[in-house]
C-alpha positions as CSV (number, residue, x, y, z in Angstrom):
1,X,-17.6,-22.7,7.9
2,X,-14.8,-20.2,8.7
3,X,-15.7,-16.5,9.0
4,X,-13.7,-13.3,9.4
5,X,-15.2,-10.5,11.4
6,X,-14.1,-6.8,11.5
7,X,-15.2,-5.1,14.7
8,X,-14.8,-2.1,16.9
9,X,-15.0,-1.8,20.6
10,X,-14.8,0.6,23.5
11,X,-11.9,-0.7,25.5
12,X,-12.8,1.3,28.6
13,X,-15.6,-1.2,29.3
14,X,-13.4,-4.3,29.4
15,X,-10.3,-5.8,31.1
16,X,-8.6,-6.1,27.7
17,X,-9.4,-8.2,24.6
18,X,-8.2,-11.6,25.8
19,X,-10.6,-13.5,28.1
20,X,-9.8,-13.8,31.8
21,X,-11.5,-15.6,34.6
22,X,-14.4,-13.6,36.2
23,X,-13.6,-10.4,34.3
24,X,-15.5,-8.8,31.3
25,X,-13.4,-9.1,28.1
26,X,-14.1,-8.5,24.4
27,X,-13.2,-12.1,23.5
28,X,-15.5,-13.6,26.1
29,X,-18.5,-11.5,25.1
30,X,-18.2,-12.3,21.4
31,X,-17.6,-16.0,22.1
32,X,-20.7,-16.2,24.3
33,X,-22.8,-14.8,21.5
34,X,-21.3,-17.1,18.8
35,X,-21.8,-20.1,21.0
36,X,-25.5,-19.3,21.2
37,X,-25.6,-18.9,17.4
38,X,-23.8,-22.3,17.1
39,X,-26.5,-24.3,18.9
40,X,-24.7,-23.8,22.2
41,X,-21.6,-25.6,21.0
42,X,-18.5,-23.6,22.2
43,X,-16.9,-21.3,19.7
44,X,-13.3,-20.0,20.1
45,X,-12.3,-16.8,18.1
46,X,-8.8,-16.1,17.0
47,X,-8.0,-12.4,16.7
48,X,-5.2,-10.5,14.9
49,X,-3.8,-9.8,18.3
50,X,-4.8,-8.8,21.8
51,X,-5.3,-5.3,23.2
52,X,-4.7,-4.4,26.9
53,X,-7.3,-3.1,29.3
54,X,-8.5,0.4,28.3
55,X,-7.2,0.1,24.7
56,X,-9.8,0.6,21.9
57,X,-10.2,-0.9,18.4
58,X,-11.6,0.6,15.3
59,X,-11.0,-2.3,13.0
60,X,-10.0,-5.4,14.9
61,X,-10.1,-8.7,13.1
62,X,-10.9,-12.3,14.2
63,X,-11.8,-15.6,12.7
64,X,-13.9,-18.5,14.0
65,X,-15.6,-21.6,12.7
66,X,-19.3,-22.4,13.0
67,X,-21.1,-25.7,12.4
68,X,-23.9,-23.9,10.6
69,X,-23.4,-21.8,7.5
70,X,-24.8,-18.3,7.8
71,X,-25.4,-15.6,5.3
72,X,-22.8,-12.9,6.2
73,X,-25.2,-10.0,6.5
74,X,-27.6,-12.1,8.7
75,X,-24.8,-13.2,10.9
76,X,-23.6,-9.6,11.3
77,X,-27.1,-8.5,12.2
78,X,-27.6,-11.4,14.7
79,X,-24.3,-10.7,16.4
80,X,-24.9,-7.0,16.8
81,X,-28.4,-7.6,18.1
82,X,-27.0,-9.9,20.9
83,X,-23.8,-8.0,21.7
84,X,-23.6,-5.1,24.1
85,X,-23.4,-1.6,22.7
86,X,-19.7,-1.5,23.5
87,X,-18.9,-3.9,20.6
88,X,-20.0,-3.5,17.0
89,X,-19.5,-6.0,14.2
90,X,-18.7,-3.9,11.1
91,X,-18.3,-6.7,8.5
92,X,-18.5,-10.5,8.2
93,X,-17.0,-12.5,5.3
94,X,-16.4,-16.2,4.6
95,X,-12.8,-17.4,4.4
96,X,-10.9,-20.4,3.2
97,X,-10.0,-23.1,5.8
98,X,-6.3,-22.2,5.7
99,X,-6.9,-18.5,6.6
100,X,-5.7,-17.3,10.0
101,X,-6.6,-13.9,11.5
102,X,-3.3,-13.6,13.4
103,X,-0.7,-15.5,11.3
104,X,-1.7,-14.0,8.0
105,X,-1.4,-10.4,9.1
106,X,0.9,-8.3,6.9
107,X,0.8,-5.1,8.9
108,X,-1.1,-3.2,11.6
109,X,-1.9,0.4,12.2
110,X,-2.1,2.0,15.7
111,X,-3.0,5.6,16.6
112,X,-2.5,7.3,20.0
113,X,-4.5,10.5,20.8
114,X,-3.3,13.2,23.3
115,X,-5.2,16.3,24.4
116,X,-2.7,19.2,25.0
117,X,-5.5,21.7,25.7
118,X,-7.8,22.1,28.6
119,X,-8.8,19.0,30.6
120,X,-11.9,17.4,29.3
121,X,-13.6,14.8,31.6
122,X,-15.8,13.5,28.8
123,X,-12.7,12.5,26.8
124,X,-10.9,10.9,29.7
125,X,-11.5,7.3,28.6
126,X,-10.7,8.0,24.9
127,X,-8.0,10.7,24.7
128,X,-5.0,10.9,27.0
129,X,-5.3,14.1,29.0
130,X,-1.8,15.6,29.0
131,X,-3.2,19.1,29.1
132,X,0.1,20.9,28.4
133,X,1.8,22.0,25.2
134,X,4.2,19.6,23.5
135,X,7.0,20.5,21.0
136,X,5.5,18.8,17.9
137,X,8.5,19.6,15.7
138,X,10.9,17.7,18.0
139,X,8.5,14.8,18.3
140,X,8.2,14.7,14.5
141,X,12.0,14.5,14.3
142,X,12.2,11.8,16.9
143,X,9.4,9.5,15.5
144,X,11.3,9.0,12.2
145,X,14.0,7.1,14.0
146,X,11.5,4.3,14.7
147,X,11.0,3.7,11.0
148,X,12.7,0.7,9.5
149,X,13.7,-2.7,10.8
150,X,14.9,-2.5,14.5
151,X,15.2,-4.5,17.7
152,X,12.5,-3.0,19.9
153,X,13.5,-4.8,23.1
154,X,13.7,-1.4,24.8
155,X,10.1,-0.8,24.1
156,X,8.3,-3.9,25.2
157,X,7.2,-5.3,28.6
158,X,10.3,-5.8,30.7
159,X,9.7,-9.5,31.4
160,X,8.3,-10.2,27.9
161,X,10.5,-13.1,26.5
162,X,10.4,-13.3,22.7
163,X,12.2,-15.4,20.1
164,X,13.0,-12.1,18.3
165,X,12.4,-8.5,19.2
166,X,12.8,-7.3,15.6
167,X,9.9,-5.5,14.1
168,X,9.6,-3.3,11.0
169,X,7.8,0.0,11.1
170,X,6.8,1.1,7.6
171,X,5.2,4.5,8.3
172,X,4.9,7.0,11.2
173,X,3.0,10.3,11.4
174,X,2.1,13.0,13.9
175,X,-0.6,15.5,13.3
176,X,-2.3,18.2,15.5
177,X,-5.9,19.2,15.0
178,X,-6.9,22.0,17.4
179,X,-5.8,20.6,20.8
180,X,-5.6,16.9,19.8
181,X,-2.3,15.3,18.8
182,X,-2.6,12.0,16.9
183,X,0.5,9.7,16.7
184,X,0.4,6.9,14.2
185,X,2.5,3.8,13.6
186,X,2.1,1.2,10.8
187,X,4.3,-1.9,11.1
188,X,4.5,-5.6,10.8
189,X,3.4,-6.1,14.4
190,X,3.7,-4.7,17.9
191,X,4.7,-6.3,21.1
192,X,3.0,-5.7,24.4
193,X,3.1,-2.1,25.5
194,X,5.4,-1.3,22.5
195,X,3.3,1.5,21.1
196,X,2.6,3.0,24.6
197,X,6.3,2.9,25.4
198,X,7.2,4.6,22.1
199,X,4.6,7.3,22.7
200,X,5.8,7.7,26.2
201,X,9.3,8.5,25.0
202,X,7.9,10.9,22.4
203,X,6.0,12.8,25.1
204,X,9.2,13.1,27.2
205,X,10.9,14.5,24.1
206,X,8.0,16.8,23.4
207,X,8.1,18.1,27.0
208,X,11.8,18.9,26.7
209,X,13.0,16.2,29.1
210,X,14.9,14.3,26.4
211,X,16.4,15.1,23.1
212,X,14.9,13.8,19.8
213,X,18.2,12.0,18.9
214,X,17.9,9.8,22.0
215,X,15.6,7.4,20.2
216,X,18.6,6.0,18.3
217,X,20.5,5.3,21.5
218,X,17.4,3.7,23.2
219,X,16.9,1.4,20.3
220,X,20.5,0.3,20.4
221,X,20.5,-0.2,24.2
222,X,17.9,-3.1,24.0
223,X,17.1,-2.2,27.6
224,X,13.6,-1.3,28.7
225,X,14.9,0.9,31.6
226,X,16.4,3.3,29.0
227,X,13.1,4.1,27.3
228,X,11.2,6.0,30.0
229,X,7.5,6.0,30.8
230,X,4.7,3.7,29.6
231,X,1.9,6.1,28.7
232,X,-1.7,5.3,29.8
233,X,-3.8,3.0,27.6
234,X,-6.9,5.2,27.2
235,X,-5.6,7.1,24.2
236,X,-4.6,4.0,22.1
237,X,-6.5,2.6,19.2
238,X,-5.9,-0.4,17.0
239,X,-6.9,1.4,13.9
240,X,-6.6,-1.2,11.2
241,X,-5.2,-4.7,10.3
242,X,-4.1,-5.6,6.8
243,X,-3.8,-8.9,5.1
244,X,-2.4,-7.7,1.8
Protein backbone atom coordinates (compact mmCIF):
# COMPACT_ATOMS: atom_id res chain seq x y z
CA UNK A 1 0.00 0.00 0.00
CA UNK A 2 1.31 3.46 -0.95
CA UNK A 3 1.07 6.30 1.56
CA UNK A 4 1.72 10.04 1.42
CA UNK A 5 2.88 11.76 4.59
CA UNK A 6 2.93 15.47 5.38
CA UNK A 7 5.56 16.28 8.01
CA UNK A 8 7.51 19.08 9.65
CA UNK A 9 11.03 19.05 11.02
CA UNK A 10 13.64 21.13 12.78
CA UNK A 11 16.48 21.26 10.27
CA UNK A 12 19.01 22.45 12.83
CA UNK A 13 19.11 18.92 14.24
CA UNK A 14 20.09 17.21 10.97
CA UNK A 15 22.65 17.23 8.18
CA UNK A 16 19.89 17.93 5.68
CA UNK A 17 16.94 15.85 4.50
CA UNK A 18 18.74 13.35 2.27
CA UNK A 19 20.43 10.41 3.97
CA UNK A 20 24.22 10.39 4.24
CA UNK A 21 26.66 7.85 5.68
CA UNK A 22 27.17 8.21 9.44
CA UNK A 23 25.24 11.47 9.73
CA UNK A 24 21.76 12.12 11.17
CA UNK A 25 19.29 13.04 8.43
CA UNK A 26 15.52 13.38 8.24
CA UNK A 27 15.16 10.72 5.56
CA UNK A 28 17.20 8.15 7.47
CA UNK A 29 15.27 8.62 10.70
CA UNK A 30 11.88 8.25 9.02
CA UNK A 31 13.01 5.23 7.02
CA UNK A 32 14.32 3.54 10.18
CA UNK A 33 10.91 3.94 11.83
CA UNK A 34 8.99 2.74 8.78
CA UNK A 35 11.26 -0.29 8.42
CA UNK A 36 10.36 -1.32 11.96
CA UNK A 37 6.67 -0.87 11.16
CA UNK A 38 7.16 -2.94 7.98
CA UNK A 39 8.28 -6.08 9.84
CA UNK A 40 11.92 -4.97 9.46
CA UNK A 41 11.74 -5.02 5.67
CA UNK A 42 13.60 -1.93 4.37
CA UNK A 43 11.43 1.04 3.34
CA UNK A 44 12.63 3.87 1.06
CA UNK A 45 10.74 7.16 1.12
CA UNK A 46 10.57 9.55 -1.84
CA UNK A 47 10.13 13.20 -0.86
CA UNK A 48 8.95 16.21 -2.86
CA UNK A 49 12.57 17.35 -2.77
CA UNK A 50 15.55 17.58 -0.44
CA UNK A 51 16.47 20.38 1.93
CA UNK A 52 20.01 21.28 2.95
CA UNK A 53 21.56 21.11 6.40
CA UNK A 54 19.92 23.66 8.69
CA UNK A 55 16.84 24.21 6.49
CA UNK A 56 13.45 23.58 8.12
CA UNK A 57 10.14 22.25 6.79
CA UNK A 58 6.59 23.03 7.81
CA UNK A 59 4.81 20.80 5.29
CA UNK A 60 7.26 18.51 3.54
CA UNK A 61 5.71 15.59 1.60
CA UNK A 62 6.96 12.07 0.93
CA UNK A 63 5.53 8.76 -0.25
CA UNK A 64 6.45 5.17 0.56
CA UNK A 65 5.10 1.66 0.18
CA UNK A 66 4.43 -0.74 3.05
CA UNK A 67 3.72 -4.46 2.79
CA UNK A 68 1.07 -4.13 5.47
CA UNK A 69 -2.02 -1.92 5.20
CA UNK A 70 -2.47 0.52 8.08
CA UNK A 71 -5.27 2.79 9.12
CA UNK A 72 -3.94 6.29 8.37
CA UNK A 73 -4.49 7.71 11.84
CA UNK A 74 -2.91 4.68 13.51
CA UNK A 75 0.11 4.88 11.23
CA UNK A 76 0.48 8.58 12.02
CA UNK A 77 0.29 7.85 15.75
CA UNK A 78 2.81 5.00 15.57
CA UNK A 79 5.31 7.02 13.57
CA UNK A 80 5.13 10.02 15.89
CA UNK A 81 5.55 7.79 18.92
CA UNK A 82 8.75 6.32 17.46
CA UNK A 83 10.28 9.43 15.87
CA UNK A 84 12.36 11.97 17.76
CA UNK A 85 10.73 15.23 18.82
CA UNK A 86 12.47 17.04 15.93
CA UNK A 87 10.17 15.43 13.32
CA UNK A 88 6.38 15.40 13.40
CA UNK A 89 4.01 13.57 11.04
CA UNK A 90 1.06 15.90 10.45
CA UNK A 91 -0.99 13.74 8.11
CA UNK A 92 -1.06 10.32 6.44
CA UNK A 93 -3.17 9.41 3.41
CA UNK A 94 -3.37 6.44 1.09
CA UNK A 95 -2.49 7.10 -2.55
CA UNK A 96 -2.86 5.37 -5.90
CA UNK A 97 0.07 3.31 -7.15
CA UNK A 98 0.90 5.86 -9.88
CA UNK A 99 1.30 8.80 -7.46
CA UNK A 100 4.81 10.21 -6.97
CA UNK A 101 5.63 12.75 -4.25
CA UNK A 102 8.33 14.44 -6.35
CA UNK A 103 7.24 14.14 -9.97
CA UNK A 104 3.60 15.10 -9.34
CA UNK A 105 4.45 18.40 -7.62
CA UNK A 106 2.79 21.43 -9.22
CA UNK A 107 4.36 24.12 -7.06
CA UNK A 108 6.28 24.73 -3.84
CA UNK A 109 6.33 27.55 -1.33
CA UNK A 110 9.46 28.67 0.52
CA UNK A 111 9.78 31.38 3.17
CA UNK A 112 12.94 32.98 4.53
CA UNK A 113 12.94 34.83 7.87
CA UNK A 114 15.34 37.64 8.84
CA UNK A 115 15.68 39.45 12.16
CA UNK A 116 16.61 43.09 11.60
CA UNK A 117 16.27 43.98 15.29
CA UNK A 118 18.45 43.13 18.25
CA UNK A 119 20.38 39.86 18.16
CA UNK A 120 18.41 37.00 19.70
CA UNK A 121 20.42 33.86 20.54
CA UNK A 122 17.24 31.84 21.06
CA UNK A 123 16.23 32.46 17.44
CA UNK A 124 19.65 31.77 15.96
CA UNK A 125 18.80 28.36 14.47
CA UNK A 126 15.43 29.51 13.12
CA UNK A 127 15.69 33.15 12.01
CA UNK A 128 18.70 34.67 10.26
CA UNK A 129 20.24 37.25 12.57
CA UNK A 130 21.06 40.20 10.29
CA UNK A 131 20.42 42.66 13.14
CA UNK A 132 20.51 45.80 10.98
CA UNK A 133 17.81 47.70 9.14
CA UNK A 134 17.07 46.84 5.52
CA UNK A 135 15.32 48.97 2.91
CA UNK A 136 12.10 46.99 2.53
CA UNK A 137 10.72 49.13 -0.28
CA UNK A 138 13.76 48.51 -2.48
CA UNK A 139 13.61 44.81 -1.72
CA UNK A 140 9.91 44.74 -2.68
CA UNK A 141 10.76 46.37 -6.03
CA UNK A 142 13.56 43.91 -6.64
CA UNK A 143 11.69 40.70 -5.77
CA UNK A 144 9.07 41.32 -8.47
CA UNK A 145 11.74 40.80 -11.16
CA UNK A 146 11.92 37.14 -10.10
CA UNK A 147 8.28 36.51 -11.01
CA UNK A 148 7.57 34.70 -14.26
CA UNK A 149 9.49 32.13 -16.30
CA UNK A 150 13.25 32.72 -16.19
CA UNK A 151 16.60 30.99 -16.51
CA UNK A 152 17.85 30.85 -12.90
CA UNK A 153 21.38 29.59 -13.62
CA UNK A 154 22.78 32.66 -11.79
CA UNK A 155 21.00 31.52 -8.63
CA UNK A 156 21.90 27.86 -8.31
CA UNK A 157 24.99 26.02 -7.05
CA UNK A 158 27.91 26.93 -9.29
CA UNK A 159 28.72 23.32 -10.24
CA UNK A 160 25.09 22.19 -10.47
CA UNK A 161 24.57 20.76 -13.96
CA UNK A 162 20.94 20.72 -15.06
CA UNK A 163 19.16 19.87 -18.30
CA UNK A 164 17.33 23.16 -17.90
CA UNK A 165 17.70 26.06 -15.48
CA UNK A 166 14.27 27.42 -16.30
CA UNK A 167 11.81 27.73 -13.44
CA UNK A 168 8.58 29.68 -13.09
CA UNK A 169 7.87 31.76 -10.01
CA UNK A 170 4.16 32.47 -9.65
CA UNK A 171 4.16 34.67 -6.58
CA UNK A 172 6.52 36.60 -4.31
CA UNK A 173 5.96 38.56 -1.13
CA UNK A 174 7.88 40.47 1.53
CA UNK A 175 6.29 41.43 4.83
CA UNK A 176 7.70 42.88 8.05
CA UNK A 177 6.15 42.17 11.44
CA UNK A 178 7.94 43.96 14.27
CA UNK A 179 11.61 43.14 13.60
CA UNK A 180 11.08 40.02 11.46
CA UNK A 181 11.11 40.17 7.67
CA UNK A 182 9.52 37.21 5.86
CA UNK A 183 10.38 36.69 2.18
CA UNK A 184 8.20 34.22 0.27
CA UNK A 185 8.51 32.53 -3.13
CA UNK A 186 5.94 30.23 -4.77
CA UNK A 187 7.13 28.45 -7.91
CA UNK A 188 7.23 25.28 -9.96
CA UNK A 189 10.40 24.18 -8.24
CA UNK A 190 13.69 25.43 -6.82
CA UNK A 191 17.23 24.28 -7.50
CA UNK A 192 19.88 23.80 -4.84
CA UNK A 193 20.67 27.07 -3.00
CA UNK A 194 18.31 28.95 -5.36
CA UNK A 195 16.14 30.53 -2.66
CA UNK A 196 19.12 31.32 -0.46
CA UNK A 197 20.90 32.97 -3.39
CA UNK A 198 17.86 35.04 -4.33
CA UNK A 199 17.44 36.17 -0.72
CA UNK A 200 21.17 36.92 -0.54
CA UNK A 201 20.85 39.32 -3.46
CA UNK A 202 17.75 40.91 -1.92
CA UNK A 203 19.67 41.51 1.32
CA UNK A 204 22.48 43.20 -0.63
CA UNK A 205 19.86 45.39 -2.30
CA UNK A 206 18.17 46.14 1.01
CA UNK A 207 21.52 47.12 2.53
CA UNK A 208 22.20 49.57 -0.30
CA UNK A 209 25.10 47.62 -1.82
CA UNK A 210 23.18 46.99 -5.04
CA UNK A 211 20.30 48.59 -6.93
CA UNK A 212 16.90 46.88 -7.21
CA UNK A 213 17.13 46.89 -11.01
CA UNK A 214 20.20 44.65 -10.94
CA UNK A 215 18.01 41.53 -10.63
CA UNK A 216 17.18 41.77 -14.35
CA UNK A 217 20.86 41.86 -15.32
CA UNK A 218 21.80 39.00 -12.99
CA UNK A 219 19.05 36.79 -14.43
CA UNK A 220 20.20 37.53 -17.99
CA UNK A 221 23.86 36.91 -17.14
CA UNK A 222 23.25 33.21 -16.35
CA UNK A 223 26.39 33.42 -14.22
CA UNK A 224 26.45 32.48 -10.53
CA UNK A 225 29.33 34.88 -9.79
CA UNK A 226 27.09 37.85 -10.66
CA UNK A 227 24.44 37.12 -8.01
CA UNK A 228 26.35 37.74 -4.78
CA UNK A 229 26.13 35.96 -1.43
CA UNK A 230 24.48 32.67 -0.46
CA UNK A 231 22.63 33.51 2.73
CA UNK A 232 22.74 31.13 5.72
CA UNK A 233 20.29 28.17 5.75
CA UNK A 234 18.87 28.72 9.25
CA UNK A 235 16.14 31.17 8.19
CA UNK A 236 14.76 29.01 5.37
CA UNK A 237 11.52 27.01 5.54
CA UNK A 238 9.89 24.70 3.02
CA UNK A 239 6.44 26.00 3.81
CA UNK A 240 4.22 23.94 1.54
CA UNK A 241 4.03 21.56 -1.43
CA UNK A 242 1.08 21.53 -3.82
CA UNK A 243 -0.17 18.76 -6.11
CA UNK A 244 -3.10 20.65 -7.62
